Residue, then its C-alpha position, 0 to 999 in steps of 0.5 A: m548517556i546525556k546528549n544535548g541536555q537529554s538522557i538517551k538510553k542505548h539499545r540494540i537496534a535491527f532493521f529487517g526486510v531491508k531492500s537494496w534501495e533502502k540499505e545505503i540510506i539506512e547506513k547513512e542515517i544510523s550514525r545518528l543513533d546511540t546504540y549497543g549494536i545495529g543490524i541490517f537484514k534483508d530477511e523478514v523478522q518471522d524468518n529470522l527469529d534467532v537473530a531478532k530475539n537479540y534486539e530491543i528495537i526493530s524496524i520493519f516493513i509490511y512484510s514482517k508479520i508481528d503476531e502473538n506467535v512472533l512476539n512470544k519469541l522476542p523477549n527483549l523487544k521494547m519498540i517496533a518502528t515500522r517503515s510504513t503508514g499502516v500498522d495492520h501487520i502488527d498485533r497492536n493489542i498484544c504490544e499494548k499489553r506488553n508495553i511495546k511501543i509502535t511507531s509508523v510513518p504517517v506522512y512520507g509520500s502523499n504526493t508520491v502515491a497520488e502521482y503513481t495512482f494516476a500513472l496506473l490510471l493513465a496506463v490502463a485507460k490509454k492502454i499504454v502497457v499493451s501498446h508497448q507490448s505490441v511494439e515490442e512484438g513488432e506490431f506498429n499498429p494502433e488497431g485494438l488499442t483505443g483508450v478513453d479520455l479523462y476530461g469530463k469523466t467522474i472519478g470516485v476517490i474512496g478515502c479523502g486523507k492526504i493521499g486522496q486529497n492529492v489525487i483530487k487535485i490531480a483529477r481536477g487538473f485533468g478536468m474531471k468531476v470528483l466524488g469523495v467517500d470518507g467516514y469524516r466529512d470536511p465541508k471546508l475541504e469539499k468546497k476548497s478542493g472542488f469535489k462532492y462527498t457521497d456514500l460508497e454505493t452512489c460513488l460506485k454507481l456514478s463514477n467512471f473511475v474508482t480509486l482507493h486510498v483507505p487503510a486496511i482495517r476491519e471496517t475496510f476489509h473487502m470494501i469492494n466486493k462481489k455484491n457492490i462491484k455490480l453497482m459500477k458503471p459498465g466500462s468503468f475502471l478500478i485503481n487500487t494503490a491502498r492495500g489488497a485486502v480492501v478489494e475482493t480479488e475474485a470480484i475484480v475477475w468477475a467484473l472484468n469477465n462480465k464487462i462491468l470493468a473495462g480495466a483494473a490497475l492494481d499495485v496491491t492485491e490480496e495475499e500478495m506475499l504468497v503469489d511470487s511463485m507457483s511453488v509457494v502456491m503448492s506449499n503448506k503456507v497456503t490455506k484453503d481460505n486464501l487459495q482462491d485469492i491466489l488463483s484469482f491473482h494469477l487469472l488477473r496477472d496476464r490479462d490485457d485489461v489489467v495493469f499490475t505492479p508489485h506494491n511499488a507506489f511508495n518507491t521513489q528516491e525522495a519518499i524512501e529518504r523521508i521514510i528512513k529519516t522519519t523512522i530514525e527520528n521515531i527511534i531517537e524520540f523513543q530513546k529519549k524517554 
C-alpha cells in the first residue's frame, strides 16, 4: 500500500495487557494504523499464546515477559512495541538473532514520575497515610503523627536522567540540598541544576532522603542491598519509583527494624507480579529464590512507616495518552520500512 508517497506494509497487530484506562485511547488511535486485523486483550502475552501466535506485531507492557520460551511460540512475530521505557522484560538477544524489532517509549512522563516521587516522599515524611487512617478510625489527634521538614535536608538522586533531573528541580524548589549519582557526569547540568555529583556510598552516607531513578539492568540489580543500606543515616527515608529489582526488599525490612530508615515509600518491589494474593505464594509459580522477596513484601505492606502503591507513578491521563500515541507512531514507522 502507498500512503503519502511511502510504501506501507500491512500487519496483524495486537495489544496485550491492556488496562481499562488504556483501552479507550488505543481504540481512538488505532484508526491511524494500516492492518489486516487488530486485537486488544487484557491478558498478558504469556497467558494468551494461542492468540498471540497469530500476530506479527504485538504491543505489551512490563508484565508480559517475552523470554525465549515465549518467543519460540510466536513464529510470525516481527515487532514488539512495548508501552514502557524499560525493555528488561524482553529477551533482546533472542529478538536480535531473529530480527524482531523492539521499540519503547523513552520519554512519556519524566515530569509525571518526578511529581509522583515527591507525592510519595511527602506522604511518608509527613505521615499523611497514617494520619488519614487515624481520622478514618475516629481519632482526630496528631499524637504520634509527627513528621519531618524537607527544607534544608539533603536528597540523594540516584540516576540523573530526565526523571532524575525533574526530581532535582522539585527538590530545589523545596529548599533541599541535592546530591546526584550517575554513571555519566555532566558538569554543565550539575552547575545549571544546582546539585553535586558524588558516588553511591557518599550519597547514602550524607542523604536524609534517597530516591532511585535507574533502569533495571544487570549493573543496577540490588543497587541498594543489605550491605550498603547500613551506610544510610539513621532516620533517613528511601523512595523507589524505578524498578523493584534495584532494591533488595529484605534490606528495607532490616533497615526499618534497625531504625536506620525512618520510612520507605515504594511504588515498585521485587516480584511485584507475584504478590497480589497468598494463593499465588502457595502456587508453583513461586521458586525458593523469590519466596523470601514475597515474604519481605508482606512484612512491609502493613507497616505504618511504609507507603506502598501498585506501580502507579506513570498513571496519569496525560502520560497514558503520550505512551499510546508514541507506541502507535513506533508501529507506523516500522510499517514504512
